[in-house]
C-alpha positions in Angstrom: 134.8 94.9 99.4 134.1 98.2 97.6 130.3 97.8 97.7 128.0 99.7 100.0 124.7 98.2 101.1 121.8 100.8 101.2 118.3 100.1 102.5 115.7 102.9 102.9 112.7 100.8 102.1 111.7 98.3 104.9 113.8 96.9 107.7 112.6 93.3 107.3 114.0 92.9 103.8 117.6 92.7 104.8 119.2 90.3 107.3 120.8 92.5 110.0 122.9 89.7 111.4 124.3 88.7 107.9 125.1 92.4 107.2 127.0 92.7 110.5 129.0 89.6 109.6 129.9 91.1 106.2 131.0 94.3 107.8 133.0 92.5 110.5 134.8 90.4 107.8 135.3 93.5 105.7 133.5 91.9 102.7 131.7 95.1 102.0 132.8 98.7 102.4 129.9 99.9 104.5 126.1 100.4 104.8 123.5 103.1 104.9 120.4 102.3 106.8 117.3 104.2 107.8 115.1 101.1 108.4 115.5 98.4 111.0 113.9 95.1 112.1 112.8 96.9 115.2 112.2 100.6 115.0 114.0 102.5 116.4 117.1 100.3 116.9 118.5 100.1 120.4 121.6 102.2 121.0 123.6 99.0 121.6 122.6 97.6 118.1 125.7 95.8 116.6 125.4 97.7 113.3 125.7 101.0 115.1 129.2 100.3 116.4 130.8 100.5 112.9 132.3 103.8 111.6 131.3 102.7 108.1 127.6 102.5 108.8 125.5 105.6 108.3 122.3 105.4 110.3 119.5 107.9 109.9 115.8 108.1 110.8 113.3 106.9 108.3 111.7 110.3 107.6 111.7 110.7 103.8 107.9 111.0 103.8 107.9 113.6 106.5 107.5 116.8 104.5 104.7 119.3 104.5 103.7 118.2 101.0 103.6 114.5 101.9 101.6 115.1 105.1 99.1 117.3 103.2 98.7 114.6 100.5 98.2 111.9 103.1 95.3 113.9 104.6 93.9 114.7 101.2 94.1 111.1 100.0 92.5 109.8 103.2 89.7 112.3 102.8 89.1 111.3 99.2 88.9 107.6 100.1 86.3 108.3 102.8 84.2 110.6 100.6 84.1 108.1 97.8 83.3 105.3 100.1 80.5 107.2 101.9 79.1 108.4 98.5 78.8 104.8 97.4 81.7 105.0 94.9 84.8 102.9 94.6 87.6 104.8 96.3 90.8 105.5 94.3 93.9 103.6 95.4 92.1 100.5 96.8 94.9 98.4 98.2 93.1 95.1 98.2 90.6 95.0 95.3 89.3 91.6 96.4 87.5 93.2 99.3 85.4 95.5 97.0 82.6 93.1 96.4 82.3 92.3 100.1 82.1 96.1 100.8 79.5 96.5 98.1 77.3 93.9 99.8 77.7 95.4 103.2 77.0 98.9 101.9 73.9 97.8 100.1 72.6 96.0 103.3 73.2 99.2 105.3 72.0 101.8 102.9 69.7 100.0 100.4 71.8 100.8 97.3 74.8 99.1 95.8 78.0 101.2 95.4 79.3 101.8 91.9 
């Protein structure tokens, strides 16, 4: 009853209905959320009726530095890919061999 549930990661990793049941039964002290199953949550969302729920927008990455880095990283990825080099930060490395084949078919040289 003294614990607070905090989620600032992804909305789908917590069960909103179960959280509402815990709050209603006073089994936890409160919650802090900036992520939801459906973004943004509707104004009538059951969790928003509780005084012990702090809801805020999911904006931690919305800073000048974060936005500049997003643009920089995207540009780096494209430059490397177009230069026939493996881009940094490949999310799914299993696709790299497929990309290499397509690149070679299109440009006559296999990327590094």
